[in-house]
C-alpha positions as a LaTeX table, in Angstrom:
\begin{tabular}{lrrr}
\hline
Residue & $x$ (\AA) & $y$ (\AA) & $z$ (\AA) \\
\hline
Met1 & 0.00 & 0.00 & 0.00 \\
Lys2 & 2.85 & 2.39 & 0.87 \\
Lys3 & 4.49 & 1.73 & $-2.51$ \\
Tyr4 & 1.19 & 2.47 & $-4.27$ \\
Val5 & 0.70 & 5.80 & $-2.45$ \\
Leu6 & 4.35 & 6.71 & $-2.95$ \\
Thr7 & 4.08 & 5.94 & $-6.67$ \\
Ile8 & 0.99 & 8.14 & $-7.04$ \\
Val9 & 2.62 & 11.00 & $-5.12$ \\
Leu10 & 5.76 & 10.76 & $-7.27$ \\
Leu11 & 3.74 & 10.69 & $-10.50$ \\
Leu12 & 1.67 & 13.71 & $-9.49$ \\
Ser13 & 4.81 & 15.56 & $-8.40$ \\
Ala14 & 6.48 & 14.79 & $-11.72$ \\
Val15 & 3.47 & 16.03 & $-13.69$ \\
Leu16 & 3.25 & 19.24 & $-11.67$ \\
Phe17 & 7.00 & 19.79 & $-11.82$ \\
Val18 & 7.22 & 19.33 & $-15.58$ \\
Ser19 & 4.08 & 21.36 & $-16.34$ \\
Lys20 & 4.85 & 24.93 & $-17.30$ \\
Val21 & 2.40 & 27.60 & $-16.39$ \\
Glu22 & 1.48 & 29.37 & $-19.62$ \\
Ala23 & 0.76 & 33.06 & $-19.83$ \\
Thr24 & $-2.53$ & 34.24 & $-21.20$ \\
Lys25 & $-2.71$ & 35.53 & $-24.76$ \\
Pro26 & $-3.56$ & 39.22 & $-24.69$ \\
Pro27 & $-6.81$ & 40.18 & $-26.40$ \\
Lys28 & $-6.72$ & 42.28 & $-29.55$ \\
Phe29 & $-8.21$ & 45.73 & $-29.89$ \\
Gly30 & $-11.42$ & 46.32 & $-31.85$ \\
Gly31 & $-9.17$ & 47.52 & $-34.66$ \\
Val32 & $-5.72$ & 46.46 & $-35.84$ \\
Leu33 & $-2.97$ & 47.84 & $-38.07$ \\
Ser34 & $-4.68$ & 47.91 & $-41.47$ \\
Gln35 & $-1.50$ & 47.20 & $-43.44$ \\
Gly36 & $-0.53$ & 44.20 & $-41.34$ \\
Val37 & 2.79 & 43.58 & $-39.61$ \\
Arg38 & 5.01 & 42.24 & $-42.39$ \\
Asn39 & 6.38 & 45.62 & $-43.44$ \\
Val40 & 6.08 & 48.01 & $-40.48$ \\
Arg41 & 7.96 & 51.28 & $-40.83$ \\
Tyr42 & 8.77 & 53.24 & $-37.67$ \\
Tyr43 & 10.21 & 56.65 & $-36.91$ \\
Ile44 & 11.82 & 58.00 & $-33.74$ \\
Ser45 & 11.34 & 61.73 & $-33.13$ \\
Pro46 & 14.11 & 63.81 & $-31.52$ \\
Ser47 & 11.76 & 64.17 & $-28.51$ \\
Ala48 & 12.19 & 60.40 & $-27.92$ \\
Ser49 & 15.95 & 60.38 & $-28.52$ \\
Asn50 & 16.59 & 59.20 & $-24.94$ \\
Phe51 & 14.75 & 56.00 & $-25.89$ \\
Thr52 & 16.28 & 55.45 & $-29.37$ \\
Gly53 & 18.27 & 52.33 & $-28.49$ \\
Asp54 & 15.41 & 50.99 & $-26.39$ \\
Ile55 & 12.87 & 51.47 & $-29.20$ \\
Asp56 & 15.23 & 49.74 & $-31.63$ \\
Asn57 & 15.66 & 46.90 & $-29.12$ \\
Ala58 & 11.88 & 46.65 & $-28.68$ \\
Lys59 & 11.49 & 46.37 & $-32.45$ \\
His60 & 14.11 & 43.64 & $-32.53$ \\
Asn61 & 12.49 & 41.79 & $-29.63$ \\
Trp62 & 9.06 & 41.82 & $-31.33$ \\
Met63 & 10.58 & 40.55 & $-34.58$ \\
Tyr64 & 12.86 & 37.92 & $-33.04$ \\
Thr65 & 10.98 & 36.56 & $-30.03$ \\
Gly66 & 12.31 & 33.03 & $-30.35$ \\
Trp67 & 8.92 & 31.92 & $-31.70$ \\
Asp68 & 7.73 & 32.35 & $-35.25$ \\
Asn69 & 5.63 & 35.40 & $-36.04$ \\
Pro70 & 5.10 & 37.47 & $-39.20$ \\
Ile71 & 6.49 & 40.76 & $-37.84$ \\
Tyr72 & 9.08 & 42.67 & $-39.85$ \\
Met73 & 9.92 & 46.30 & $-39.00$ \\
Tyr74 & 12.46 & 48.81 & $-40.16$ \\
Lys75 & 13.36 & 52.34 & $-39.09$ \\
Gln76 & 12.97 & 55.41 & $-41.29$ \\
Gly77 & 14.61 & 58.81 & $-40.95$ \\
Ser78 & 11.30 & 60.69 & $-41.29$ \\
Asn79 & 7.71 & 59.99 & $-40.37$ \\
Tyr80 & 6.49 & 60.06 & $-43.97$ \\
Gly81 & 4.46 & 56.92 & $-44.63$ \\
Thr82 & 5.34 & 55.27 & $-41.33$ \\
Asn83 & 3.12 & 52.95 & $-39.31$ \\
Ile84 & 4.56 & 53.72 & $-35.88$ \\
Asp85 & 5.91 & 57.11 & $-34.80$ \\
Cys86 & 7.65 & 57.44 & $-31.41$ \\
Tyr87 & 7.59 & 60.69 & $-29.44$ \\
Gly88 & 8.63 & 61.64 & $-25.93$ \\
Tyr89 & 6.77 & 63.62 & $-23.29$ \\
Thr90 & 7.36 & 64.23 & $-19.58$ \\
Asp91 & 4.89 & 63.65 & $-16.76$ \\
Ser92 & 6.31 & 62.84 & $-13.34$ \\
Arg93 & 2.93 & 62.64 & $-11.58$ \\
Ser94 & 0.76 & 60.26 & $-13.58$ \\
Gly95 & 2.62 & 56.97 & $-13.09$ \\
Val96 & 2.00 & 56.28 & $-16.79$ \\
Gly97 & 5.01 & 55.02 & $-18.73$ \\
Gly98 & 3.51 & 55.75 & $-22.12$ \\
Tyr99 & 0.43 & 55.52 & $-24.27$ \\
Val100 & $-0.52$ & 55.07 & $-27.91$ \\
Glu101 & $-2.75$ & 57.12 & $-30.22$ \\
Phe102 & $-4.28$ & 55.68 & $-33.39$ \\
Phe103 & $-5.01$ & 57.43 & $-36.72$ \\
Asp104 & $-6.53$ & 56.63 & $-40.10$ \\
Gly105 & $-4.84$ & 57.17 & $-43.48$ \\
Ser106 & $-6.03$ & 60.79 & $-43.61$ \\
Asp107 & $-4.43$ & 61.69 & $-40.25$ \\
Arg108 & $-7.81$ & 61.72 & $-38.50$ \\
Pro109 & $-7.71$ & 60.44 & $-34.92$ \\
Ile110 & $-9.42$ & 57.11 & $-34.26$ \\
Ala111 & $-8.44$ & 56.80 & $-30.60$ \\
Thr112 & $-6.29$ & 59.21 & $-28.58$ \\
Gly113 & $-5.24$ & 59.75 & $-24.99$ \\
Gly114 & $-4.66$ & 56.06 & $-24.40$ \\
Ala115 & $-8.08$ & 54.92 & $-25.63$ \\
Ala116 & $-8.36$ & 51.67 & $-27.60$ \\
Pro117 & $-9.20$ & 51.82 & $-31.31$ \\
Asn118 & $-12.60$ & 50.41 & $-32.29$ \\
Arg119 & $-11.72$ & 50.08 & $-35.98$ \\
Asn120 & $-8.63$ & 49.42 & $-38.07$ \\
Tyr121 & $-5.98$ & 52.13 & $-38.10$ \\
Tyr122 & $-3.31$ & 53.18 & $-40.60$ \\
Tyr123 & $-0.66$ & 54.33 & $-38.14$ \\
Ser124 & $-0.08$ & 54.94 & $-34.46$ \\
Ile125 & 1.93 & 57.30 & $-32.31$ \\
Leu126 & 3.75 & 55.97 & $-29.26$ \\
Arg127 & 4.12 & 58.57 & $-26.52$ \\
Leu128 & 6.93 & 57.52 & $-24.16$ \\
Asn129 & 7.25 & 59.22 & $-20.77$ \\
Gln130 & 10.75 & 60.72 & $-20.41$ \\
His131 & 10.28 & 60.60 & $-16.63$ \\
Tyr132 & 11.47 & 56.97 & $-16.83$ \\
Lys133 & 14.52 & 57.60 & $-19.06$ \\
Asn134 & 17.04 & 56.84 & $-16.29$ \\
Asn135 & 15.46 & 53.55 & $-15.22$ \\
Ser136 & 16.87 & 50.70 & $-17.33$ \\
Tyr137 & 13.99 & 48.36 & $-16.43$ \\
Met138 & 11.43 & 50.91 & $-17.62$ \\
Arg139 & 13.42 & 51.74 & $-20.75$ \\
Asp140 & 13.27 & 48.04 & $-21.63$ \\
Arg141 & 9.64 & 47.41 & $-20.72$ \\
Ile142 & 7.75 & 50.55 & $-21.79$ \\
Pro143 & 8.69 & 50.65 & $-25.51$ \\
Arg144 & 7.99 & 46.90 & $-25.87$ \\
His145 & 4.63 & 47.22 & $-24.12$ \\
Glu146 & 3.53 & 50.27 & $-26.11$ \\
Met147 & 4.76 & 48.69 & $-29.36$ \\
Gly148 & 2.46 & 45.75 & $-28.53$ \\
His149 & $-0.45$ & 48.20 & $-28.47$ \\
Ala150 & 0.67 & 49.70 & $-31.79$ \\
Leu151 & 0.57 & 46.17 & $-33.24$ \\
Gly152 & $-3.00$ & 45.69 & $-32.00$ \\
Leu153 & $-2.71$ & 44.05 & $-28.57$ \\
Ala154 & $-4.75$ & 45.12 & $-25.55$ \\
His155 & $-3.90$ & 44.71 & $-21.87$ \\
Val156 & $-4.09$ & 41.31 & $-20.20$ \\
Asn157 & $-4.35$ & 40.60 & $-16.48$ \\
Asp158 & $-1.32$ & 38.30 & $-16.40$ \\
Lys159 & 1.91 & 39.50 & $-14.78$ \\
Ser160 & 4.00 & 37.22 & $-17.01$ \\
Ser161 & 2.86 & 39.07 & $-20.15$ \\
Ile162 & 4.53 & 42.10 & $-21.72$ \\
Met163 & 0.97 & 43.44 & $-22.10$ \\
Tyr164 & 0.34 & 43.51 & $-18.33$ \\
Pro165 & $-0.68$ & 47.13 & $-17.58$ \\
Thr166 & 1.79 & 48.45 & $-15.03$ \\
Val167 & 5.06 & 50.33 & $-14.89$ \\
Glu168 & 6.04 & 48.20 & $-11.89$ \\
Gly169 & 6.70 & 44.51 & $-12.39$ \\
Gly170 & 6.17 & 42.35 & $-15.41$ \\
Pro171 & 8.63 & 41.01 & $-17.96$ \\
Arg172 & 11.16 & 43.00 & $-19.94$ \\
Lys173 & 10.81 & 40.80 & $-23.03$ \\
Val174 & 8.01 & 39.87 & $-25.40$ \\
Asp175 & 6.41 & 36.65 & $-24.17$ \\
Arg176 & 5.40 & 33.69 & $-26.29$ \\
Asp177 & 1.65 & 34.29 & $-25.94$ \\
Ala178 & 1.92 & 37.92 & $-27.08$ \\
Ser179 & 3.99 & 36.79 & $-30.07$ \\
Asn180 & 1.49 & 34.03 & $-30.87$ \\
Lys181 & $-1.43$ & 36.46 & $-30.62$ \\
Ile182 & 0.15 & 38.61 & $-33.35$ \\
Thr183 & 0.18 & 35.51 & $-35.57$ \\
Asp184 & $-3.45$ & 34.79 & $-34.60$ \\
Ile185 & $-4.47$ & 38.33 & $-35.60$ \\
Tyr186 & $-2.49$ & 38.81 & $-38.81$ \\
Gly187 & $-1.83$ & 35.24 & $-39.91$ \\
Trp188 & 1.12 & 34.30 & $-42.06$ \\
\hline
\end{tabular}
């Protein structure tokens, strides 16, 4: 009897030990990037120059997550015809690391001030809070998180996701479920 109980306990322990807790895929917005994610052009304004390397790293991390996805991005020297424009602002009181605004092809706002788009958008503007420019953790996390919004992902209540809505805690890298959700949305 003891061997039987011990065997069951060991089997259950092995199953629980080997099982990996998966993050939750973030939901998508009501609208997504109308041109898809295979040829995303982005621009970094001088007002976001403190984040230039971090924005470039965020782009690289979204493209090369370690899991297949259709994302390909490249930087442009001007914001003409871009899909993602990055700008800086400073607000030391809000506790907000950044937000995204969404526009149609005629430069009309679809969703601004951090609101979610309810229809497809042509381009987005990332507003990155310069208040966090000296915090390496925030410089890693905020551009990746906001870029996720620009690609069409909403917040998810899962601390292991890059799309978890906080400036405190959460991963510094794009997680597998966020990467997979991009593939779910845009396909191959």
